[in-house]
C-alpha positions in Angstrom: 15.7 -63.9 1.5 15.2 -64.8 4.8 17.4 -66.7 7.4 14.3 -69.4 6.8 14.5 -69.5 2.9 18.4 -69.9 3.2 18.2 -72.8 5.5 15.1 -74.3 3.6 17.5 -74.0 0.5 20.5 -75.4 2.1 18.3 -78.2 3.7 16.9 -79.3 -0.1 20.6 -79.1 -2.0 21.7 -81.2 1.2 18.8 -84.0 1.0 18.9 -84.1 -2.6 22.5 -84.5 -2.8 22.3 -87.7 -0.9 20.0 -90.7 -0.5 18.7 -91.2 2.8 20.0 -94.3 4.6 20.7 -95.0 8.3 19.2 -93.5 11.7 19.8 -89.7 10.2 17.7 -90.2 7.0 15.2 -87.7 7.5 17.3 -85.1 8.9 16.2 -82.7 6.5 13.2 -82.9 8.0 14.1 -82.5 11.1 16.2 -79.6 10.6 12.8 -77.6 8.8 10.9 -78.8 12.1 13.8 -77.7 14.4 13.3 -74.5 12.4 9.6 -73.8 12.7 10.0 -74.1 16.4 12.4 -71.5 16.5 10.4 -69.3 14.6 7.7 -70.6 16.7 9.3 -69.3 20.3 10.6 -66.0 18.4 7.0 -65.2 17.3 5.5 -66.1 21.1 8.2 -64.3 22.5 7.3 -61.3 20.0 3.7 -61.4 21.2 4.4 -60.9 24.6 6.5 -57.9 23.7 3.5 -56.7 21.9 1.2 -57.2 24.4 3.3 -55.5 27.0 3.9 -52.5 24.3 0.5 -52.1 23.7 -0.4 -52.2 27.6 1.9 -49.4 28.8 0.9 -47.2 25.5 -2.9 -47.8 26.2 -3.6 -49.6 23.0 -6.9 -51.4 24.3 -8.3 -53.7 21.9 -11.1 -55.3 24.0 -11.3 -58.7 23.5 -9.6 -58.6 20.2 -6.0 -58.2 22.0 -5.4 -61.6 22.7 -5.4 -62.1 18.5 -4.0 -59.1 17.7 -0.8 -60.2 19.7 -0.3 -63.4 18.7 -1.0 -62.3 14.5 1.9 -59.1 15.1 4.0 -61.8 17.1 3.9 -64.4 14.3 4.0 -61.1 11.8 7.2 -60.4 13.2 8.7 -63.4 13.6 8.0 -65.0 10.1 9.6 -61.5 8.5 12.5 -61.5 9.7 11.9 -61.4 13.7 15.1 -60.1 15.6 16.7 -62.7 15.3 16.0 -64.8 18.4 15.2 -67.8 16.0 18.0 -67.7 14.4 20.7 -67.6 17.5 18.4 -71.0 18.8 18.6 -72.8 15.6 21.9 -72.5 14.8 22.3 -73.1 19.0 20.4 -76.4 18.6 21.6 -77.7 15.5 25.0 -77.6 16.4 24.1 -80.0 19.9 21.8 -82.1 18.0 22.3 -85.8 18.3 22.6 -85.5 14.4 25.9 -83.3 14.8 27.7 -84.9 17.5 29.6 -88.7 17.6 28.3 -90.9 20.0 26.3 -93.7 20.5 22.9 -93.6 18.0 21.2 -96.7 19.8 22.8 -98.9 16.9 25.9 -100.6 19.1 28.1 -98.4 17.0 29.6 -95.3 18.1 28.9 -92.5 14.9 32.0 -90.8 13.5 30.8 -87.6 12.0 34.5 -87.1 10.1 32.6 -87.6 6.3 33.9 -91.1 6.0 
């Protein structure tokens, strides 16, 4: 099971186990968006690696090079990648407003102690 499948599965269970209410009601959707953004970033990074690798080895696909770079980056990232998306996701989900106490704009302080 890939990292994205684990996150989607855990997110689906968490969302199904409670009723949406309040400012953090769409947390599962936001987590999926964050995961996709992290995977897209990793795909872009891997595309750059492919581009430089192809250039240094003399692979020339002419006008198709751009499409090949993008396709290879996406394929690598979406099939597990190098772990960059996972590291970014974990780091960014820890620092997201949903996971830190503070003012949520409602005029009250948020408490994430589970009460």
